[in-house]
A tleap script that builds the chain and sets N, CA, C and O, in Angstrom:
source leaprc.protein.ff14SB
mol = sequence {
  NMET ALA VAL GLY LYS LEU ALA ALA GLY LEU
  THR VAL THR ARG PRO ALA VAL SER GLN HIE
  LEU LYS VAL LEU LYS ASP ALA GLY LEU VAL
  ALA GLU GLN THR GLU GLY THR ARG HIE VAL
  TYR ARG LEU ASP PRO ARG GLY VAL ARG LEU
  MET GLN THR TYR LEU ASP ARG PHE TRP ASN
  ARG ALA LEU ALA ALA PHE ALA ALA ALA ALA
  ASN GLU GLU ASP THR CPRO
}
set mol.1.N position { 72.815 -2.360 -66.683 }
set mol.1.CA position { 73.852 -3.302 -67.013 }
set mol.1.C position { 73.730 -3.649 -68.501 }
set mol.1.O position { 72.624 -3.741 -69.034 }
set mol.2.N position { 74.826 -3.833 -69.138 }
set mol.2.CA position { 74.843 -4.190 -70.557 }
set mol.2.C position { 74.379 -5.632 -70.745 }
set mol.2.O position { 74.553 -6.471 -69.861 }
set mol.3.N position { 73.796 -5.908 -71.891 }
set mol.3.CA position { 73.266 -7.233 -72.197 }
set mol.3.C position { 74.362 -8.293 -72.063 }
set mol.3.O position { 74.136 -9.352 -71.478 }
set mol.4.N position { 75.527 -8.010 -72.596 }
set mol.4.CA position { 76.624 -8.972 -72.530 }
set mol.4.C position { 77.000 -9.326 -71.095 }
set mol.4.O position { 77.263 -10.487 -70.782 }
set mol.5.N position { 77.022 -8.334 -70.241 }
set mol.5.CA position { 77.361 -8.580 -68.839 }
set mol.5.C position { 76.258 -9.385 -68.150 }
set mol.5.O position { 76.545 -10.276 -67.350 }
set mol.6.N position { 75.009 -9.075 -68.457 }
set mol.6.CA position { 73.900 -9.848 -67.900 }
set mol.6.C position { 73.982 -11.303 -68.367 }
set mol.6.O position { 73.833 -12.225 -67.566 }
set mol.7.N position { 74.217 -11.501 -69.655 }
set mol.7.CA position { 74.247 -12.844 -70.227 }
set mol.7.C position { 75.410 -13.663 -69.679 }
set mol.7.O position { 75.305 -14.883 -69.561 }
set mol.8.N position { 76.509 -13.006 -69.345 }
set mol.8.CA position { 77.687 -13.724 -68.864 }
set mol.8.C position { 77.403 -14.482 -67.572 }
set mol.8.O position { 78.016 -15.518 -67.315 }
set mol.9.N position { 76.492 -13.981 -66.768 }
set mol.9.CA position { 76.191 -14.642 -65.510 }
set mol.9.C position { 75.035 -15.614 -65.575 }
set mol.9.O position { 74.598 -16.120 -64.542 }
set mol.10.N position { 74.529 -15.888 -66.768 }
set mol.10.CA position { 73.356 -16.753 -66.915 }
set mol.10.C position { 73.676 -17.967 -67.773 }
set mol.10.O position { 74.695 -18.003 -68.463 }
set mol.11.N position { 72.799 -18.954 -67.722 }
set mol.11.CA position { 73.003 -20.178 -68.505 }
set mol.11.C position { 72.253 -20.139 -69.832 }
set mol.11.O position { 72.210 -21.138 -70.551 }
set mol.12.N position { 71.662 -18.992 -70.162 }
set mol.12.CA position { 70.967 -18.855 -71.443 }
set mol.12.C position { 71.827 -18.025 -72.386 }
set mol.12.O position { 72.773 -17.364 -71.959 }
set mol.13.N position { 71.491 -18.066 -73.670 }
set mol.13.CA position { 72.291 -17.364 -74.666 }
set mol.13.C position { 72.047 -15.850 -74.595 }
set mol.13.O position { 71.053 -15.389 -74.034 }
set mol.14.N position { 72.959 -15.115 -75.165 }
set mol.14.CA position { 72.820 -13.661 -75.212 }
set mol.14.C position { 71.561 -13.235 -75.980 }
set mol.14.O position { 70.859 -12.331 -75.528 }
set mol.15.N position { 71.252 -13.862 -77.137 }
set mol.15.CA position { 70.003 -13.512 -77.814 }
set mol.15.C position { 68.771 -13.782 -76.939 }
set mol.15.O position { 67.804 -13.022 -76.981 }
set mol.16.N position { 68.806 -14.855 -76.152 }
set mol.16.CA position { 67.680 -15.153 -75.261 }
set mol.16.C position { 67.540 -14.064 -74.202 }
set mol.16.O position { 66.428 -13.658 -73.866 }
set mol.17.N position { 68.667 -13.593 -73.678 }
set mol.17.CA position { 68.644 -12.507 -72.698 }
set mol.17.C position { 68.042 -11.258 -73.338 }
set mol.17.O position { 67.218 -10.577 -72.727 }
set mol.18.N position { 68.450 -10.965 -74.550 }
set mol.18.CA position { 67.910 -9.801 -75.260 }
set mol.18.C position { 66.401 -9.922 -75.450 }
set mol.18.O position { 65.674 -8.943 -75.285 }
set mol.19.N position { 65.927 -11.122 -75.795 }
set mol.19.CA position { 64.486 -11.321 -75.965 }
set mol.19.C position { 63.741 -11.107 -74.652 }
set mol.19.O position { 62.682 -10.480 -74.634 }
set mol.20.N position { 64.283 -11.621 -73.564 }
set mol.20.CA position { 63.654 -11.429 -72.262 }
set mol.20.C position { 63.640 -9.945 -71.875 }
set mol.20.O position { 62.648 -9.444 -71.346 }
set mol.21.N position { 64.738 -9.259 -72.142 }
set mol.21.CA position { 64.800 -7.835 -71.828 }
set mol.21.C position { 63.795 -7.039 -72.650 }
set mol.21.O position { 63.235 -6.058 -72.161 }
set mol.22.N position { 63.562 -7.449 -73.886 }
set mol.22.CA position { 62.559 -6.765 -74.712 }
set mol.22.C position { 61.176 -6.900 -74.087 }
set mol.22.O position { 60.411 -5.936 -74.043 }
set mol.23.N position { 60.862 -8.091 -73.607 }
set mol.23.CA position { 59.563 -8.313 -72.956 }
set mol.23.C position { 59.451 -7.435 -71.710 }
set mol.23.O position { 58.421 -6.801 -71.481 }
set mol.24.N position { 60.512 -7.403 -70.910 }
set mol.24.CA position { 60.505 -6.568 -69.702 }
set mol.24.C position { 60.400 -5.087 -70.045 }
set mol.24.O position { 59.735 -4.324 -69.344 }
set mol.25.N position { 61.059 -4.686 -71.127 }
set mol.25.CA position { 60.979 -3.293 -71.573 }
set mol.25.C position { 59.567 -2.964 -72.045 }
set mol.25.O position { 59.023 -1.917 -71.694 }
set mol.26.N position { 58.973 -3.851 -72.837 }
set mol.26.CA position { 57.604 -3.633 -73.324 }
set mol.26.C position { 56.609 -3.566 -72.166 }
set mol.26.O position { 55.589 -2.884 -72.256 }
set mol.27.N position { 56.911 -4.275 -71.079 }
set mol.27.CA position { 56.048 -4.270 -69.903 }
set mol.27.C position { 56.309 -3.052 -69.008 }
set mol.27.O position { 55.591 -2.826 -68.034 }
set mol.28.N position { 57.338 -2.274 -69.343 }
set mol.28.CA position { 57.649 -1.090 -68.554 }
set mol.28.C position { 58.446 -1.372 -67.298 }
set mol.28.O position { 58.514 -0.527 -66.406 }
set mol.29.N position { 59.051 -2.552 -67.214 }
set mol.29.CA position { 59.809 -2.909 -66.017 }
set mol.29.C position { 61.283 -2.537 -66.105 }
set mol.29.O position { 61.943 -2.378 -65.078 }
set mol.30.N position { 61.801 -2.397 -67.309 }
set mol.30.CA position { 63.180 -1.939 -67.496 }
set mol.30.C position { 63.208 -0.836 -68.541 }
set mol.30.O position { 62.331 -0.746 -69.400 }
set mol.31.N position { 64.227 -0.008 -68.449 }
set mol.31.CA position { 64.460 1.040 -69.442 }
set mol.31.C position { 65.775 0.722 -70.145 }
set mol.31.O position { 66.690 0.156 -69.548 }
set mol.32.N position { 65.855 1.090 -71.410 }
set mol.32.CA position { 67.042 0.808 -72.226 }
set mol.32.C position { 67.696 2.113 -72.639 }
set mol.32.O position { 67.028 3.092 -72.973 }
set mol.33.N position { 69.024 2.100 -72.608 }
set mol.33.CA position { 69.796 3.238 -73.088 }
set mol.33.C position { 70.904 2.696 -73.982 }
set mol.33.O position { 71.584 1.735 -73.623 }
set mol.34.N position { 71.083 3.308 -75.135 }
set mol.34.CA position { 72.137 2.889 -76.046 }
set mol.34.C position { 73.390 3.711 -75.774 }
set mol.34.O position { 73.356 4.941 -75.738 }
set mol.35.N position { 74.490 3.001 -75.584 }
set mol.35.CA position { 75.798 3.637 -75.389 }
set mol.35.C position { 76.736 3.065 -76.446 }
set mol.35.O position { 77.330 2.004 -76.255 }
set mol.36.N position { 76.859 3.770 -77.549 }
set mol.36.CA position { 77.642 3.251 -78.670 }
set mol.36.C position { 76.934 2.054 -79.253 }
set mol.36.O position { 75.797 2.159 -79.714 }
set mol.37.N position { 77.606 0.903 -79.235 }
set mol.37.CA position { 76.998 -0.314 -79.756 }
set mol.37.C position { 76.362 -1.163 -78.659 }
set mol.37.O position { 75.773 -2.208 -78.933 }
set mol.38.N position { 76.485 -0.707 -77.430 }
set mol.38.CA position { 75.938 -1.471 -76.298 }
set mol.38.C position { 74.535 -0.997 -75.928 }
set mol.38.O position { 74.203 0.184 -76.037 }
set mol.39.N position { 73.742 -1.938 -75.496 }
set mol.39.CA position { 72.416 -1.628 -74.965 }
set mol.39.C position { 72.478 -1.864 -73.466 }
set mol.39.O position { 72.734 -2.978 -73.010 }
set mol.40.N position { 72.244 -0.809 -72.712 }
set mol.40.CA position { 72.331 -0.871 -71.258 }
set mol.40.C position { 70.919 -0.789 -70.692 }
set mol.40.O position { 70.126 0.069 -71.079 }
set mol.41.N position { 70.623 -1.691 -69.778 }
set mol.41.CA position { 69.293 -1.760 -69.182 }
set mol.41.C position { 69.366 -1.454 -67.695 }
set mol.41.O position { 70.360 -1.737 -67.027 }
set mol.42.N position { 68.282 -0.867 -67.197 }
set mol.42.CA position { 68.145 -0.615 -65.762 }
set mol.42.C position { 66.682 -0.820 -65.403 }
set mol.42.O position { 65.799 -0.711 -66.253 }
set mol.43.N position { 66.441 -1.115 -64.140 }
set mol.43.CA position { 65.056 -1.230 -63.687 }
set mol.43.C position { 64.381 0.115 -63.830 }
set mol.43.O position { 64.993 1.156 -63.593 }
set mol.44.N position { 63.118 0.092 -64.218 }
set mol.44.CA position { 62.321 1.316 -64.276 }
set mol.44.C position { 61.471 1.346 -63.011 }
set mol.44.O position { 60.528 0.565 -62.887 }
set mol.45.N position { 61.787 2.232 -62.072 }
set mol.45.CA position { 61.064 2.245 -60.794 }
set mol.45.C position { 59.558 2.431 -60.951 }
set mol.45.O position { 58.781 1.915 -60.149 }
set mol.46.N position { 59.145 3.166 -61.982 }
set mol.46.CA position { 57.699 3.367 -62.191 }
set mol.46.C position { 57.016 2.043 -62.499 }
set mol.46.O position { 55.963 1.740 -61.939 }
set mol.47.N position { 57.604 1.267 -63.373 }
set mol.47.CA position { 57.030 -0.029 -63.726 }
set mol.47.C position { 57.054 -1.002 -62.566 }
set mol.47.O position { 56.116 -1.778 -62.377 }
set mol.48.N position { 58.119 -0.963 -61.792 }
set mol.48.CA position { 58.218 -1.849 -60.631 }
set mol.48.C position { 57.150 -1.477 -59.600 }
set mol.48.O position { 56.546 -2.361 -58.993 }
set mol.49.N position { 56.914 -0.178 -59.396 }
set mol.49.CA position { 55.857 0.255 -58.463 }
set mol.49.C position { 54.486 -0.210 -58.940 }
set mol.49.O position { 53.673 -0.678 -58.142 }
set mol.50.N position { 54.228 -0.081 -60.237 }
set mol.50.CA position { 52.945 -0.545 -60.774 }
set mol.50.C position { 52.769 -2.047 -60.585 }
set mol.50.O position { 51.682 -2.516 -60.246 }
set mol.51.N position { 53.846 -2.797 -60.808 }
set mol.51.CA position { 53.782 -4.245 -60.623 }
set mol.51.C position { 53.536 -4.576 -59.149 }
set mol.51.O position { 52.759 -5.477 -58.836 }
set mol.52.N position { 54.191 -3.854 -58.255 }
set mol.52.CA position { 54.003 -4.083 -56.827 }
set mol.52.C position { 52.558 -3.799 -56.417 }
set mol.52.O position { 51.970 -4.552 -55.641 }
set mol.53.N position { 51.994 -2.719 -56.934 }
set mol.53.CA position { 50.600 -2.382 -56.635 }
set mol.53.C position { 49.667 -3.488 -57.111 }
set mol.53.O position { 48.754 -3.892 -56.391 }
set mol.54.N position { 49.901 -3.975 -58.326 }
set mol.54.CA position { 49.076 -5.059 -58.872 }
set mol.54.C position { 49.190 -6.309 -58.001 }
set mol.54.O position { 48.180 -6.913 -57.638 }
set mol.55.N position { 50.422 -6.695 -57.669 }
set mol.55.CA position { 50.616 -7.906 -56.880 }
set mol.55.C position { 50.033 -7.758 -55.480 }
set mol.55.O position { 49.481 -8.717 -54.941 }
set mol.56.N position { 50.143 -6.576 -54.883 }
set mol.56.CA position { 49.540 -6.347 -53.569 }
set mol.56.C position { 48.030 -6.554 -53.626 }
set mol.56.O position { 47.455 -7.203 -52.752 }
set mol.57.N position { 47.387 -6.003 -54.658 }
set mol.57.CA position { 45.938 -6.177 -54.802 }
set mol.57.C position { 45.592 -7.647 -55.003 }
set mol.57.O position { 44.650 -8.158 -54.398 }
set mol.58.N position { 46.355 -8.322 -55.851 }
set mol.58.CA position { 46.122 -9.739 -56.125 }
set mol.58.C position { 46.223 -10.556 -54.844 }
set mol.58.O position { 45.325 -11.341 -54.539 }
set mol.59.N position { 47.309 -10.381 -54.088 }
set mol.59.CA position { 47.509 -11.161 -52.872 }
set mol.59.C position { 46.494 -10.791 -51.796 }
set mol.59.O position { 46.038 -11.661 -51.054 }
set mol.60.N position { 46.135 -9.514 -51.702 }
set mol.60.CA position { 45.129 -9.120 -50.712 }
set mol.60.C position { 43.793 -9.803 -50.999 }
set mol.60.O position { 43.129 -10.283 -50.080 }
set mol.61.N position { 43.402 -9.846 -52.266 }
set mol.61.CA position { 42.151 -10.533 -52.636 }
set mol.61.C position { 42.264 -12.031 -52.367 }
set mol.61.O position { 41.329 -12.638 -51.844 }
set mol.62.N position { 43.386 -12.625 -52.716 }
set mol.62.CA position { 43.568 -14.066 -52.507 }
set mol.62.C position { 43.544 -14.399 -51.020 }
set mol.62.O position { 42.917 -15.379 -50.618 }
set mol.63.N position { 44.208 -13.607 -50.211 }
set mol.63.CA position { 44.224 -13.867 -48.775 }
set mol.63.C position { 42.851 -13.650 -48.154 }
set mol.63.O position { 42.449 -14.402 -47.267 }
set mol.64.N position { 42.131 -12.639 -48.606 }
set mol.64.CA position { 40.776 -12.393 -48.104 }
set mol.64.C position { 39.859 -13.566 -48.451 }
set mol.64.O position { 39.058 -13.996 -47.621 }
set mol.65.N position { 39.974 -14.080 -49.667 }
set mol.65.CA position { 39.159 -15.224 -50.081 }
set mol.65.C position { 39.517 -16.461 -49.265 }
set mol.65.O position { 38.637 -17.233 -48.882 }
set mol.66.N position { 40.793 -16.646 -49.001 }
set mol.66.CA position { 41.229 -17.782 -48.184 }
set mol.66.C position { 40.689 -17.653 -46.764 }
set mol.66.O position { 40.200 -18.632 -46.199 }
set mol.67.N position { 40.771 -16.457 -46.183 }
set mol.67.CA position { 40.255 -16.224 -44.830 }
set mol.67.C position { 38.753 -16.477 -44.787 }
set mol.67.O position { 38.255 -17.086 -43.840 }
set mol.68.N position { 38.032 -16.019 -45.797 }
set mol.68.CA position { 36.585 -16.237 -45.847 }
set mol.68.C position { 36.264 -17.724 -45.923 }
set mol.68.O position { 35.354 -18.195 -45.240 }
set mol.69.N position { 36.986 -18.456 -46.729 }
set mol.69.CA position { 36.762 -19.898 -46.856 }
set mol.69.C position { 37.095 -20.604 -45.554 }
set mol.69.O position { 36.373 -21.512 -45.143 }
set mol.70.N position { 38.169 -20.203 -44.903 }
set mol.70.CA position { 38.547 -20.822 -43.620 }
set mol.70.C position { 37.503 -20.519 -42.564 }
set mol.70.O position { 37.184 -21.389 -41.754 }
set mol.71.N position { 36.963 -19.315 -42.551 }
set mol.71.CA position { 35.932 -18.955 -41.588 }
set mol.71.C position { 34.645 -19.720 -41.826 }
set mol.71.O position { 33.953 -20.075 -40.872 }
set mol.72.N position { 34.314 -19.981 -43.082 }
set mol.72.CA position { 33.107 -20.757 -43.403 }
set mol.72.C position { 33.225 -22.187 -42.886 }
set mol.72.O position { 32.239 -22.766 -42.430 }
set mol.73.N position { 34.420 -22.756 -42.955 }
set mol.73.CA position { 34.627 -24.124 -42.477 }
set mol.73.C position { 34.505 -24.207 -40.962 }
set mol.73.O position { 34.118 -25.248 -40.431 }
set mol.74.N position { 34.829 -23.129 -40.264 }
set mol.74.CA position { 34.743 -23.103 -38.803 }
set mol.74.C position { 33.313 -22.940 -38.320 }
set mol.74.O position { 33.006 -23.268 -37.173 }
set mol.75.N position { 32.434 -22.438 -39.176 }
set mol.75.CA position { 31.047 -22.178 -38.791 }
set mol.75.C position { 30.258 -23.489 -38.882 }
set mol.75.O position { 30.266 -24.141 -39.926 }
set mol.76.N position { 29.555 -23.890 -37.765 }
set mol.76.CA position { 28.785 -25.159 -37.805 }
set mol.76.C position { 27.548 -25.063 -38.663 }
set mol.76.O position { 26.808 -26.039 -38.791 }
savepdb mol mol.pdb
quit
């Protein structure tokens, strides 16, 4: 989607949207393609998969730690 179209549906300015998209691009979560004077962005599935893997590991560790703490409280 073009930056202008993304910004039209948000309450932040177009430059702010561009700054956020740059951060997402630098993180590998979106890819940018130039079409004339427009910058079109799309999700980068590779980056999204990497983020999902990271979050899965994070939540699995957090849930395991929570389960361990809950089990310790049950032990007399």
